[in-house]
C-alpha positions as CSV (number, residue, x, y, z in Angstrom):
1,I,125.7,98.3,82.4
2,E,129.1,96.7,82.3
3,A,129.9,97.8,85.8
4,I,126.6,96.3,87.2
5,Q,127.1,93.1,85.2
6,A,130.7,92.8,86.5
7,L,129.2,92.6,90.0
8,G,127.2,89.5,89.0
9,V,123.9,91.3,89.7
10,E,120.8,89.5,88.5
11,L,118.1,92.1,89.5
12,V,118.2,95.8,89.8
13,V,115.3,97.4,91.6
14,S,114.7,101.1,91.9
15,G,111.9,103.3,93.2
16,C,112.9,106.0,90.7
17,P,111.0,105.6,87.4
18,G,113.7,107.5,85.5
19,C,116.4,105.2,86.7
20,V,114.4,102.1,85.8
21,R,113.4,103.4,82.4
22,T,117.0,104.4,81.6
23,L,118.5,101.1,82.6
24,K,115.8,99.0,81.0
25,N,114.9,100.9,77.8
26,V,117.4,103.7,77.1
27,Y,120.8,102.2,77.8
28,P,120.1,99.1,75.7
29,R,119.3,101.2,72.7
30,L,122.6,103.2,73.2
31,A,125.0,100.5,74.2
32,M,124.2,97.0,75.1
33,K,121.3,94.9,76.5
34,P,121.9,94.1,80.2
35,S,122.1,90.5,81.3
36,F,120.2,91.5,84.5
37,E,116.5,92.2,85.1
38,V,115.4,95.8,85.9
39,M,112.2,96.7,87.6
40,H,110.4,99.4,89.6
41,T,109.8,98.7,93.3
42,S,106.0,98.5,92.6
43,E,106.7,95.7,90.1
44,L,108.7,93.8,92.7
45,F,106.1,94.2,95.4
46,N,103.5,92.8,92.9
47,R,105.7,89.9,92.1
48,Y,106.0,89.1,95.9
49,F,102.2,89.4,96.3
50,D,101.7,87.0,93.4
51,E,104.2,84.5,94.9
52,G,102.5,84.7,98.3
53,R,105.7,86.2,99.9
54,L,103.8,89.3,101.0
55,K,100.4,89.7,102.4
56,V,98.8,92.7,104.2
57,E,96.8,91.4,107.2
58,N,95.0,94.6,108.1
59,K,94.2,97.1,105.4
60,A,94.4,100.8,106.4
61,V,91.0,102.4,106.3
62,M,91.4,105.8,104.7
63,K,90.8,107.6,101.4
64,V,94.1,107.4,99.5
65,A,94.6,109.1,96.1
66,Y,97.3,108.0,93.7
67,H,99.3,110.3,91.4
68,D,100.8,108.5,88.4
69,P,104.4,109.7,87.9
70,C,104.8,110.8,84.3
71,E,107.9,108.7,83.6
72,L,106.5,105.6,85.2
73,A,103.1,105.8,83.5
74,R,103.6,107.4,80.2
75,L,107.2,106.5,79.3
76,Y,107.6,103.1,81.1
77,G,104.0,102.0,80.9
78,V,103.5,100.9,84.6
79,V,100.0,102.0,85.8
80,D,98.4,98.9,87.2
81,E,101.1,97.8,89.7
82,P,100.9,100.8,92.0
83,R,97.1,100.6,92.1
84,R,97.2,96.9,93.0
85,L,99.5,97.8,95.9
86,L,97.1,100.4,97.1
87,N,94.2,97.9,96.8
88,E,96.3,95.3,98.7
89,G,97.1,97.8,101.5
90,V,94.2,100.2,102.0
91,R,90.4,100.3,101.9
92,G,89.4,103.5,100.2
93,F,91.7,103.9,97.2
94,I,90.4,106.7,94.9
95,E,91.5,107.8,91.5
96,L,92.7,111.3,90.8
97,P,91.4,112.8,87.5
98,E,93.8,112.8,84.6
99,N,95.4,109.5,85.5
100,K,97.3,106.5,84.1
101,H,98.7,107.3,80.6
102,D,96.9,110.6,80.5
103,V,98.3,111.8,83.8
104,R,98.7,115.5,84.6
105,C,102.3,116.2,85.6
106,C,102.9,117.3,89.2
107,G,106.0,119.3,88.2
108,G,108.4,117.1,90.0
109,G,110.4,115.8,87.1
110,G,112.8,117.2,84.6
111,V,114.8,119.4,87.0
112,L,111.9,121.9,87.0
113,Q,112.6,122.7,90.7
114,A,116.0,124.0,89.7
115,V,114.8,126.0,86.7
116,N,111.4,127.3,87.9
117,D,110.4,126.3,91.4
118,E,107.3,128.5,91.3
119,L,105.9,126.7,88.3
120,R,106.7,123.3,89.9
121,L,104.7,124.3,93.0
122,K,101.9,125.7,91.0
123,M,101.6,122.3,89.1
124,G,101.9,120.3,92.3
125,M,99.3,122.4,94.1
126,R,96.8,121.6,91.3
127,R,97.3,117.9,91.9
128,V,97.0,118.4,95.7
129,Q,93.8,120.4,95.2
130,Q,92.4,117.6,93.0
131,A,93.0,115.1,95.8
132,L,91.5,117.5,98.4
133,A,88.4,117.9,96.2
134,L,88.0,114.1,96.4
135,D,88.3,114.2,100.2
136,A,91.5,112.2,100.1
137,E,93.3,111.8,103.4
138,L,96.6,110.8,101.9
139,L,98.2,111.4,98.5
140,T,100.6,108.8,97.1
141,S,102.9,108.5,94.2
142,A,105.6,106.0,93.1
143,C,108.4,108.5,92.4
144,P,110.7,110.3,94.8
145,A,110.6,113.5,92.7
146,C,106.8,113.5,92.7
147,K,106.7,112.8,96.4
148,I,108.9,115.8,97.2
149,T,106.8,118.0,95.0
150,L,103.5,116.8,96.4
151,I,104.8,117.3,100.0
152,D,106.0,120.8,99.2
153,S,102.8,121.7,97.4
154,A,100.6,120.3,100.2
155,K,102.6,122.4,102.8
156,K,102.2,125.5,100.6
157,L,98.4,124.9,100.6
158,G,98.3,124.6,104.4
159,G,99.1,121.0,105.0
160,K,95.5,119.6,105.0
161,I,96.8,116.4,103.3
162,S,100.1,114.6,103.5
163,A,102.0,112.8,100.7
164,I,103.9,109.6,100.8
165,D,105.5,107.1,98.3
166,V,103.2,104.2,97.6
167,N,106.0,101.8,98.5
168,E,106.4,103.4,101.9
169,L,102.7,103.1,102.5
170,I,102.8,99.4,101.7
171,A,106.0,98.9,103.7
172,K,104.2,100.4,106.7
173,Q,101.2,98.1,106.1
174,L,103.6,95.2,106.1
175,N,105.2,96.4,109.4
176,L,108.5,96.9,107.6
177,L,108.8,100.6,108.6
């Protein structure tokens, strides 16, 4: 916190739910409250949509399922912001079962890949299969660890669906990528 504050930073934004939660909720309990604001990228995009700084002109027409990252939803409490981004950017957003605060883990977090990759992929494949059962064309999440797990799991199941970070999808819709 001191190192970031020494730089004069006013806002720290991360696409990693664990980093956001640690900077915003954990470190202040252990050390000191930061003088800078901390937010997840989905929160920043929402702020920019509210302020009129961002607008998607042509929504993608596809069935897109969203997987809530455990840390973002359960531990940090962000569930509406990624959904709003999807509703801003696509026509055809669909909910996976076991979502929001009651999300089923995809296996991507907690260094499971290093400890038991077979279990990580088994958990991820279950989420991919849920998306496929809903005829989703694309599976999104708002966490880099989830994205990697969902990509790996989709490949293991034959690649009938692809996975992408929700922020990447919105950036594409805004012609930023």
